[in-house]
C-alpha positions as CSV (number, residue, x, y, z in Angstrom):
1,M,13.6,-5.2,-16.1
2,G,14.5,-1.9,-14.4
3,K,18.1,-2.2,-15.5
4,L,17.0,-2.6,-19.1
5,I,14.4,0.1,-19.3
6,A,15.6,2.8,-16.9
7,N,19.2,1.7,-16.3
8,D,18.4,1.7,-12.6
9,A,18.0,-1.8,-11.3
10,E,18.3,-0.8,-7.6
11,S,15.3,1.5,-7.6
12,Y,13.2,-1.2,-9.2
13,R,14.4,-3.8,-6.7
14,Y,13.4,-1.5,-3.9
15,L,9.9,-0.9,-5.5
16,A,9.3,-4.7,-5.8
17,E,10.4,-5.3,-2.2
18,S,8.3,-2.5,-0.8
19,I,5.2,-3.9,-2.6
20,R,5.9,-7.4,-1.3
21,M,6.3,-6.1,2.3
22,H,3.1,-3.9,2.2
23,P,0.2,-5.3,4.3
24,D,-3.0,-6.5,2.6
25,Q,-6.0,-4.2,2.7
26,E,-7.7,-5.7,5.8
27,T,-4.4,-5.8,7.7
28,L,-3.7,-2.2,6.9
29,K,-7.3,-1.3,8.0
30,D,-6.7,-3.2,11.3
31,M,-3.4,-1.4,11.8
32,M,-5.2,1.9,11.4
33,E,-7.8,0.9,14.0
34,E,-5.1,-0.3,16.4
35,A,-3.5,3.1,16.0
36,G,-6.7,4.8,17.3
37,L,-8.4,5.8,14.0
38,V,-12.1,5.3,13.8
39,N,-14.5,4.7,10.8
40,C,-11.7,3.0,9.0
41,R,-12.4,1.7,5.6
42,Y,-10.9,1.2,2.2
43,E,-12.1,1.5,-1.4
44,N,-10.7,-0.3,-4.4
45,M,-10.0,1.9,-7.3
46,T,-8.7,1.3,-10.9
47,G,-10.0,-2.3,-10.9
48,G,-8.3,-3.1,-7.6
49,V,-4.9,-2.0,-8.6
50,V,-5.1,0.8,-6.1
51,A,-6.9,1.0,-2.7
52,L,-7.7,4.2,-0.9
53,H,-7.7,3.8,2.9
54,T,-9.4,6.4,5.1
55,G,-9.8,6.8,8.9
56,I,-10.7,9.6,11.2
57,K,-8.6,10.7,14.2
58,P,-11.0,11.2,17.1
């Protein structure tokens, strides 16, 4: 599809792969906590298309 619309198949292949490799919301929250952040949470936005993760560095 990226080849047809933007004549740039490689960029769209990278985008699809990065989306596939990204952790789910709970896993990302856990990773933030493991990294030492506190009060970690996430909020779904745009009907769940986007999630905003927040955490505080102590």
